[in-house]
C-alpha positions as a Python dict, from the first residue, in 0.01 Angstrom:
ca = {
    (1, 'M'): (0, 0, 0),
    (2, 'K'): (109, 103, 330),
    (3, 'E'): (454, 88, 472),
    (4, 'I'): (350, -81, 780),
    (5, 'Y'): (1, -237, 882),
    (6, 'I'): (-156, -159, 1188),
    (7, 'I'): (-320, -515, 1314),
    (8, 'N'): (-601, -544, 1560),
    (9, 'P'): (-649, -904, 1717),
    (10, 'S'): (-990, -853, 1702),
    (11, 'E'): (-1018, -799, 1314),
    (12, 'L'): (-810, -1159, 1269),
    (13, 'S'): (-1158, -1361, 1361),
    (14, 'Y'): (-1425, -1422, 1142),
    (15, 'I'): (-1242, -1240, 860),
    (16, 'C'): (-1426, -1091, 513),
    (17, 'D'): (-1140, -1032, 333),
    (18, 'H'): (-1324, -781, 119),
    (19, 'C'): (-1396, -576, 414),
    (20, 'S'): (-1025, -605, 547),
    (21, 'Y'): (-890, -492, 257),
    (22, 'L'): (-1126, -180, 242),
    (23, 'K'): (-1039, -81, 597),
    (24, 'K'): (-693, -99, 578),
    (25, 'N'): (-618, 32, 215),
    (26, 'Y'): (-909, 312, 225),
    (27, 'D'): (-1036, 386, 566),
    (28, 'L'): (-1367, 266, 437),
    (29, 'E'): (-1512, 45, 779),
    (30, 'D'): (-1892, -69, 856),
    (31, 'K'): (-1826, -17, 1225),
    (32, 'G'): (-2172, -115, 1345),
    (33, 'I'): (-2345, -25, 1657),
    (34, 'S'): (-2194, -20, 2008),
    (35, 'V'): (-2412, -234, 2200),
    (36, 'G'): (-2345, -134, 2582),
    (37, 'V'): (-2513, -446, 2743),
    (38, 'T'): (-2168, -641, 2596),
    (39, 'Q'): (-1917, -417, 2734),
    (40, 'T'): (-2103, -420, 3078),
    (41, 'L'): (-2093, -818, 3050),
    (42, 'D'): (-1699, -810, 2952),
    (43, 'G'): (-1636, -589, 3255),
    (44, 'I'): (-1804, -799, 3468),
    (45, 'E'): (-1676, -1117, 3351),
    (46, 'K'): (-1298, -982, 3378),
    (47, 'N'): (-1367, -897, 3747),
    (48, 'F'): (-1472, -1248, 3820),
    (49, 'F'): (-1222, -1438, 3693),
    (50, 'L'): (-934, -1216, 3835),
    (51, 'G'): (-727, -1424, 4095),
    (52, 'S'): (-679, -1815, 4128),
    (53, 'T'): (-673, -2003, 3804),
    (54, 'S'): (-916, -2259, 3961),
    (55, 'K'): (-1196, -2007, 3921),
    (56, 'I'): (-1155, -2042, 3548),
    (57, 'C'): (-1111, -2444, 3520),
    (58, 'D'): (-975, -2689, 3805),
    (59, 'T'): (-755, -2860, 3554),
    (60, 'L'): (-539, -2582, 3456),
    (61, 'P'): (-178, -2528, 3620),
    (62, 'K'): (-201, -2299, 3920),
    (63, 'G'): (-146, -1937, 3873),
    (64, 'E'): (-289, -1596, 3903),
    (65, 'V'): (-514, -1439, 3650),
    (66, 'I'): (-406, -1093, 3598),
    (67, 'D'): (-628, -790, 3406),
    (68, 'P'): (-362, -652, 3113),
    (69, 'T'): (-528, -325, 3215),
    (70, 'N'): (-799, -138, 3020),
    (71, 'D'): (-542, 17, 2826),
    (72, 'T'): (-443, -23, 2449),
    (73, 'F'): (-99, -116, 2392),
    (74, 'F'): (134, -145, 2073),
    (75, 'S'): (394, -402, 1973),
    (76, 'E'): (739, -314, 1834),
    (77, 'I'): (757, -325, 1483),
    (78, 'L'): (743, -656, 1356),
    (79, 'K'): (770, -851, 1040),
    (80, 'D'): (616, -1146, 856),
    (81, 'N'): (745, -1435, 699),
    (82, 'K'): (845, -1216, 355),
    (83, 'N'): (993, -931, 574),
    (84, 'R'): (735, -703, 562),
    (85, 'K'): (662, -437, 845),
    (86, 'F'): (373, -470, 1054),
    (87, 'Q'): (247, -344, 1431),
    (88, 'I'): (-2, -500, 1668),
    (89, 'K'): (-256, -248, 1823),
    (90, 'G'): (-476, -378, 2116),
    (91, 'K'): (-587, -471, 2456),
    (92, 'G'): (-667, -827, 2555),
    (93, 'D'): (-900, -969, 2819),
    (94, 'A'): (-695, -1135, 3073),
    (95, 'L'): (-321, -1294, 3124),
    (96, 'I'): (-201, -1577, 3331),
    (97, 'K'): (96, -1576, 3525),
    (98, 'F'): (136, -1939, 3597),
    (99, 'N'): (371, -2064, 3898),
    (100, 'D'): (613, -2202, 3676),
    (101, 'G'): (727, -1835, 3538),
    (102, 'T'): (524, -1871, 3196),
    (103, 'F'): (224, -1662, 3096),
    (104, 'G'): (-99, -1772, 2917),
    (105, 'V'): (-313, -1576, 2745),
    (106, 'I'): (-670, -1581, 2803),
    (107, 'D'): (-988, -1413, 2618),
    (108, 'Y'): (-1333, -1448, 2753),
    (109, 'K'): (-1654, -1477, 2464),
    (110, 'T'): (-2019, -1432, 2546),
    (111, 'S'): (-2106, -1658, 2369),
    (112, 'K'): (-2319, -2017, 2347),
    (113, 'F'): (-2091, -2313, 2403),
    (114, 'K'): (-2357, -2592, 2454),
    (115, 'E'): (-2686, -2729, 2366),
    (116, 'K'): (-2957, -2712, 2659),
    (117, 'D'): (-3159, -3009, 2531),
    (118, 'G'): (-2869, -3269, 2505),
    (119, 'K'): (-2807, -3243, 2148),
    (120, 'S'): (-2410, -3179, 2083),
    (121, 'Y'): (-2299, -2885, 2028),
    (122, 'Q'): (-1899, -2971, 2014),
    (123, 'K'): (-1877, -2936, 1607),
    (124, 'E'): (-1996, -2549, 1644),
    (125, 'L'): (-1770, -2476, 1930),
    (126, 'L'): (-1468, -2643, 1723),
    (127, 'K'): (-1552, -2383, 1446),
    (128, 'K'): (-1558, -2084, 1731),
    (129, 'I'): (-1226, -2183, 1865),
    (130, 'K'): (-1103, -2211, 1522),
    (131, 'E'): (-1209, -1857, 1427),
    (132, 'Y'): (-1082, -1694, 1748),
    (133, 'S'): (-738, -1880, 1736),
    (134, 'P'): (-574, -1591, 1530),
    (135, 'Q'): (-701, -1373, 1754),
    (136, 'L'): (-543, -1508, 2063),
    (137, 'H'): (-222, -1584, 1855),
    (138, 'C'): (-204, -1219, 1784),
    (139, 'Y'): (-242, -1093, 2148),
    (140, 'A'): (73, -1372, 2244),
    (141, 'L'): (256, -1201, 1982),
    (142, 'L'): (147, -831, 2113),
    (143, 'Y'): (227, -895, 2510),
    (144, 'S'): (566, -1086, 2395),
    (145, 'H'): (649, -758, 2211),
    (146, 'L'): (526, -472, 2373),
    (147, 'E'): (670, -127, 2237),
    (148, 'T'): (878, 47, 2545),
    (149, 'N'): (1024, 321, 2327),
    (150, 'K'): (970, 660, 2511),
    (151, 'E'): (960, 846, 2184),
    (152, 'F'): (712, 627, 2050),
    (153, 'L'): (479, 627, 2347),
    (154, 'K'): (481, 1005, 2375),
    (155, 'L'): (302, 1034, 2010),
    (156, 'H'): (30, 775, 2142),
    (157, 'T'): (-49, 921, 2468),
    (158, 'R'): (-321, 1189, 2477),
    (159, 'A'): (-191, 1403, 2746),
    (160, 'K'): (-79, 1725, 2600),
    (161, 'K'): (155, 1928, 2850),
    (162, 'P'): (545, 1794, 2875),
    (163, 'D'): (492, 1706, 3264),
    (164, 'S'): (134, 1498, 3162),
    (165, 'I'): (306, 1368, 2893),
    (166, 'K'): (608, 1236, 3095),
    (167, 'K'): (359, 1087, 3391),
    (168, 'S'): (156, 945, 3132),
    (169, 'V'): (453, 740, 2968),
    (170, 'D'): (599, 649, 3261),
    (171, 'A'): (279, 496, 3411),
    (172, 'K'): (249, 326, 3071),
    (173, 'L'): (604, 173, 3126),
    (174, 'V'): (512, 37, 3476),
    (175, 'K'): (218, -126, 3308),
    (176, 'I'): (428, -265, 3079),
    (177, 'K'): (691, -417, 3291),
    (178, 'K'): (391, -598, 3483),
    (179, 'I'): (263, -759, 3171),
    (180, 'K'): (535, -810, 2911),
    (181, 'T'): (678, -1164, 2865),
    (182, 'D'): (836, -1368, 2618),
    (183, 'I'): (747, -1729, 2745),
    (184, 'I'): (391, -1790, 2631),
    (185, 'S'): (254, -2140, 2728),
    (186, 'R'): (-129, -2149, 2693),
    (187, 'L'): (-395, -2016, 2479),
    (188, 'G'): (-737, -2027, 2596),
    (189, 'L'): (-1093, -1920, 2598),
    (190, 'V'): (-1358, -1835, 2838),
    (191, 'F'): (-1667, -1912, 2683),
    (192, 'V'): (-1971, -1772, 2925),
    (193, 'Y'): (-2330, -1807, 2844),
    (194, 'P'): (-2679, -1725, 3052),
    (195, 'H'): (-2805, -2067, 3204),
    (196, 'E'): (-3147, -2010, 3348),
    (197, 'V'): (-3335, -1736, 3564),
    (198, 'I'): (-3277, -1800, 3922),
    (199, 'S'): (-3502, -1524, 4051),
    (200, 'K'): (-3807, -1400, 3869),
    (201, 'N'): (-3873, -1152, 4077),
    (202, 'N'): (-3537, -916, 4010),
    (203, 'L'): (-3422, -1096, 3674),
    (204, 'T'): (-3127, -1254, 3840),
    (205, 'I'): (-2972, -1471, 3590),
    (206, 'K'): (-2730, -1770, 3666),
    (207, 'F'): (-2451, -1770, 3399),
    (208, 'D'): (-2230, -2081, 3306),
    (209, 'H'): (-1885, -2092, 3168),
    (210, 'Q'): (-1665, -2325, 2993),
    (211, 'Y'): (-1296, -2337, 2916),
    (212, 'E'): (-1117, -2419, 2590),
    (213, 'D'): (-786, -2519, 2539),
    (214, 'V'): (-627, -2342, 2212),
    (215, 'K'): (-361, -2506, 2064),
    (216, 'Y'): (-53, -2259, 2069),
    (217, 'D'): (137, -2257, 1703),
    (218, 'P'): (294, -1942, 1654),
    (219, 'E'): (484, -2101, 1333),
    (220, 'N'): (115, -2157, 1178),
    (221, 'F'): (-3, -1826, 1285),
    (222, 'M'): (273, -1637, 1108),
    (223, 'K'): (193, -1818, 808),
    (224, 'F'): (-164, -1725, 831),
    (225, 'L'): (-37, -1349, 914),
    (226, 'T'): (156, -1353, 600),
    (227, 'K'): (-128, -1477, 367),
    (228, 'Y'): (-366, -1189, 555),
    (229, 'I'): (-109, -924, 430),
    (230, 'D'): (-47, -1123, 87),
    (231, 'M'): (-426, -1004, 59),
    (232, 'L'): (-409, -667, 192),
    (233, 'E'): (-123, -576, -68),
    (234, 'G'): (-330, -715, -383),
    (235, 'D'): (-362, -478, -640),
    (236, 'N'): (-743, -501, -593),
    (237, 'P'): (-1024, -556, -315),
    (238, 'P'): (-1102, -957, -289),
    (239, 'P'): (-1475, -1009, -455),
    (240, 'I'): (-1741, -975, -198),
    (241, 'P'): (-1793, -1337, -5),
    (242, 'P'): (-2138, -1468, -105),
    (243, 'S'): (-2221, -1504, 273),
    (244, 'C'): (-2238, -1090, 293),
    (245, 'Q'): (-2394, -1048, 14),
    (246, 'V'): (-2723, -1196, 145),
    (247, 'A'): (-2912, -923, 353),
    (248, 'T'): (-3081, -1176, 608),
    (249, 'N'): (-2765, -1359, 691),
    (250, 'R'): (-2583, -1282, 1062),
    (251, 'Q'): (-2264, -1152, 885),
    (252, 'H'): (-2426, -959, 627),
    (253, 'C'): (-2250, -627, 569),
    (254, 'V'): (-2444, -331, 471),
    (255, 'M'): (-2151, -150, 328),
    (256, 'H'): (-2143, -431, 47),
    (257, 'N'): (-2490, -382, -129),
    (258, 'H'): (-2547, 29, -49),
    (259, 'F'): (-2226, 194, -44),
    (260, 'Y'): (-1961, -7, -238),
    (261, 'D'): (-1856, 131, -560),
    (262, 'P'): (-1528, -9, -712),
    (263, 'K'): (-1531, 264, -983),
    (264, 'K'): (-1478, 537, -705),
    (265, 'L'): (-1194, 382, -547),
    (266, 'N'): (-971, 417, -868),
    (267, 'G'): (-674, 659, -757),
    (268, 'K'): (-761, 690, -366),
    (269, 'L'): (-556, 384, -212),
    (270, 'I'): (-370, 497, 94),
}
């Protein structure tokens, strides 16, 4: 098994243990296809909500929504409840600097959050909040334990020349100083979804949004993460879940049915 698992917060939502095991231990991953329009919407959402917290929700405490920059950060080396090392690598959507000195971690989801025909969507919404909770907790852990070691940062910059490396590391440290915090008071999700076409001539679409609090429970998250690493350190990959074996299922993984051969994994664990 690996000495240190590198964990991306996004991998903790809608987990398939089988896929996670193959990705972490064998570098086998079905990456799918990147959708450009989703990335464009993400950028628009991030820019729109910058500034006063009232843009997100009137009931949020007063503060400023800030951009943690479109940059990937590493956490310090951390340990789970069984003293095993792991490190977080990722970039979140937004942070909030509340006026009381605490921080909030916010993530934007271009996802349905209500029914248009009056039916209750609360059950489905609660499922989504539960699935995204580990991701938000992981971001909170990342931004409260950002790696600032210069030698480490030098190894993870794209710069090649000594002067460029120094400038890159110094710039990174400036960004880290702006966003690092150890006082997280709130986690939240902002669901954004198209509501109606308001101009058919140029396809102008109105988007609605809704803020949802996510209970901040770092103790239970560490239990969750410890269990996750338990799974990664198992002797064999977990079985393919039934939902992934159905080709018509939204979460169906092509690699399970077409490329996965457990006999070829023997002796190749990294």
